[in-house]
C-alpha positions in Angstrom: 0.1 0.0 0.1 1.2 3.5 -0.9 2.2 5.4 2.3 0.6 8.9 2.3 -0.3 11.6 4.7 -4.0 12.4 5.2 -6.3 14.3 7.4 -8.0 12.1 9.9 -11.5 13.2 9.0 -10.9 12.6 5.3 -9.6 9.1 6.2 -12.7 8.2 8.1 -14.9 9.8 5.3 -13.1 7.8 2.6 -13.6 4.6 4.5 -17.3 5.1 4.7 -18.0 6.2 8.2 -20.0 9.3 7.2 -19.7 12.7 5.7 -16.7 14.8 6.7 -19.0 16.9 9.0 -20.3 13.6 10.6 -17.0 12.2 11.2 -15.7 15.4 12.6 -18.3 15.2 15.3 -17.2 11.6 16.0 -13.6 12.7 16.3 -14.3 15.5 18.6 -16.5 13.1 20.5 -13.6 11.0 21.3 -14.6 8.0 19.2 -11.4 7.8 17.2 -8.0 6.6 18.4 -4.6 6.8 16.5 -1.8 4.3 17.8 -4.0 3.8 20.9 -4.4 7.4 21.9 -7.7 9.2 21.6 -7.4 12.0 18.9 -10.0 14.8 19.0 -8.7 17.1 16.4 -10.1 16.4 12.9 -7.4 18.0 11.1 -4.8 15.8 12.5 -2.6 14.3 9.8 -1.8 10.6 9.9 0.5 8.3 7.9 -1.9 5.7 6.4 1.0 3.3 5.8 2.2 3.3 9.4 -0.4 4.5 11.9 -3.1 2.5 13.3 -6.5 4.0 13.4 -9.5 2.7 15.6 -13.1 3.9 15.4 -15.3 3.1 18.3 -12.9 0.3 19.3 -12.5 -1.4 15.8 -9.2 -1.3 14.1 -9.4 0.1 10.4 -7.6 -1.0 7.4 -7.3 1.9 5.0 -7.7 1.1 1.4 -6.8 3.7 -1.2 -8.4 1.8 -4.1 -10.8 -1.1 -4.2 -11.6 -3.2 -7.3 -14.6 -5.6 -7.5 -15.7 -7.7 -10.3 -19.6 -7.9 -10.4 -21.8 -10.1 -12.3 -24.6 -7.5 -12.9 -28.0 -9.0 -12.9 -30.9 -7.6 -14.9 -33.1 -5.0 -13.2 -30.2 -3.2 -11.5 -29.0 0.1 -12.8 -25.4 1.0 -13.4 -25.3 4.2 -11.3 -24.0 5.2 -7.9 -27.4 6.3 -6.6 -30.9 6.1 -7.8 -34.2 7.0 -6.3 -36.3 4.3 -7.7 -34.0 1.3 -8.5 -31.3 -0.7 -6.8 -27.9 0.2 -8.1 -24.8 -2.0 -8.8 -23.2 -0.3 -5.6 -26.1 -1.5 -3.4 -24.9 -4.9 -4.4 -21.5 -4.5 -2.8 -22.3 -5.2 0.8 -18.7 -5.2 2.3 -17.2 -2.2 0.3 -14.8 0.0 2.4 -14.9 3.2 0.3 -17.8 5.6 -0.3 -16.4 6.9 -3.6 -16.7 3.6 -5.7 -18.3 3.8 -9.0 -18.9 1.4 -12.1 -16.6 1.7 -14.9 -18.9 2.3 -17.8 -22.6 1.3 -17.9 -24.7 -1.6 -18.7 -28.3 -1.3 -19.5 -30.9 -2.1 -16.9 -31.8 -5.2 -18.6 -28.2 -6.1 -19.5 -26.1 -8.7 -17.4 -22.6 -9.4 -17.0 -19.2 -8.2 -16.3 -18.9 -4.7 -14.5 -15.8 -3.3 -12.8 -16.6 -1.3 -9.6 -13.7 0.8 -8.4 -12.6 4.3 -7.2 -9.6 4.2 -9.4 -10.3 7.0 -11.9 -7.1 6.7 -13.8 -7.9 3.0 -14.7 -11.5 3.8 -15.5 -10.2 6.3 -18.0 -7.8 3.9 -19.7 -10.6 1.5 -20.1 -13.2 3.9 -21.3 -11.2 6.5 -23.4 -12.1 5.6 -27.1 -8.6 6.2 -28.3 -7.5 3.3 -26.2 -9.4 0.9 -28.4 -10.3 -1.4 -25.4 -12.2 -4.6 -26.5 -15.6 -5.2 -25.0 -17.0 -8.7 -25.5 -20.7 -9.6 -25.4 -22.9 -12.7 -25.6 -26.3 -12.1 -27.1 -29.5 -13.9 -28.1 -30.9 -12.2 -31.3 -34.4 -12.5 -32.8 -33.7 -13.3 -36.5 -31.1 -15.2 -38.4 -27.7 -13.7 -38.2 -25.8 -14.3 -41.5 -22.3 -14.2 -42.8 -23.3 -11.0 -44.6 -24.2 -9.5 -41.2 -20.6 -10.5 -40.0 -19.1 -8.7 -42.9 -21.2 -5.7 -42.2 -20.4 -5.5 -38.7 -16.6 -5.5 -39.8 -17.1 -2.6 -42.1 -19.2 -0.4 -39.6 -22.9 0.0 -39.0 -24.9 3.0 -39.4 -26.7 3.5 -36.1 -28.0 7.0 -36.9 -25.0 9.0 -35.9 -22.4 11.0 -37.7 -19.9 8.1 -38.3 -20.4 4.4 -38.8 -19.5 2.3 -35.7 -15.9 1.1 -35.8 -15.0 -2.4 -37.0 -16.6 -5.1 -34.8 -15.9 -8.8 -34.7 -19.3 -10.6 -34.9 -19.2 -14.5 -34.4 -22.1 -16.7 -35.0 -22.4 -19.3 -32.2 -25.7 -21.0 -33.3 -28.7 -20.5 -35.4 -32.1 -21.9 -34.6 -34.3 -21.5 -37.9 -37.3 -23.0 -36.3 -37.4 -20.5 -33.5 -35.9 -17.7 -35.9 -33.2 -17.0 -33.2 -29.5 -16.7 -33.2 -26.7 -16.7 -30.5 -23.6 -14.6 -31.2 -20.6 -13.3 -29.6 -19.8 -9.6 -30.5 -16.4 -7.7 -29.8 -16.6 -4.0 -29.9 -14.2 -1.2 -29.1 -16.7 1.6 -28.4 -19.3 2.2 -25.9 -22.1 4.2 -27.4 -25.5 4.4 -25.8 -27.3 1.0 -26.4 -24.7 0.3 -29.1 -25.2 -3.5 -29.3 -28.8 -3.3 -29.5 -28.8 -0.4 -32.0 -26.3 -2.3 -34.3 -28.6 -5.3 -34.5 -31.7 -3.1 -34.9 -29.9 -1.3 -37.8 -29.7 -4.7 -39.7 -33.5 -5.6 -39.0 -33.0 -7.8 -36.0 -33.5 -7.5 -32.1 -31.5 -8.3 -29.2 -33.5 -10.2 -26.7 -30.8 -11.0 -24.2 -27.5 -9.4 -23.7 -24.5 -10.2 -21.3 -20.9 -8.8 -21.1 -18.4 -11.3 -20.9 -15.0 -9.4 -20.9 -13.7 -5.9 -20.9 -10.0 -4.9 -21.5 -8.7 -8.4 -20.8 -10.9 -8.9 -17.7 -13.1 -11.8 -18.1 -16.3 -12.5 -16.0 -15.6 -15.2 -13.5 -18.0 -18.0 -14.3 -18.3 -18.9 -10.8 -20.1 -15.6 -10.0 -23.9 -15.8 -10.2 -26.1 -12.8 -11.1 -25.6 -10.3 -8.4 -22.4 -11.9 -6.9 -19.1 -10.2 -6.8 -15.5 -10.6 -5.6 -12.2 -8.5 -5.4 -10.1 -8.6 -8.4 -6.9 -10.8 -8.1 -3.5 -9.4 -8.3 -3.1 -10.9 -11.7 -6.4 -9.5 -13.0 -5.4 -6.0 -11.8 -1.9 -6.2 -13.3 -3.2 -7.4 -16.6 -5.7 -4.2 -16.5 -2.9 -1.9 -15.8 
């Protein structure tokens, strides 16, 4: 962990124990100890790599960054807060940071891989269009996806914007002509609003199920059921960075 100096009230707020004003009251109220001694000055600077902080008797472990892999279920929104719907952050029960956010968005009815973190630099590298980061999806499509569609996706699709979509790799996994349904895998390097659905709609087909499988070399853990999550491994984090 990187050693850094930080105000005590910011330390506690970062770790999710309340707003800055709330934790200041707790500090002044004698609820916080540093290296076994009660500290009542919110502006006290501490070394997060060396000093031991306790809040109401519980020893804290400061985390500058957190990285969670979430298998997003349908019906949950990719947002930090929402007045009507459950958010992806609501699913991370044991998070330590208050400043986590989803890297990119998945539609409410879309499932699959979502990275939850507070590392803004990593999020930028994954989302910046010029970085050409692969995003891999599995989809069930109403209609028969053809080899001509594969070529069209490679050339770029008109989804009603100024430019065609970038080259995309469309793989046909299966075709059920009786049910008029196809299963596909799609790799894109953009993240336009409803992009996968709009691309298929542009060729006269409809996506009925969509799941993200991978992003930037991070692959969804098959052991995670919908709504389940885990911390990234060191290898996964190194591969992303």
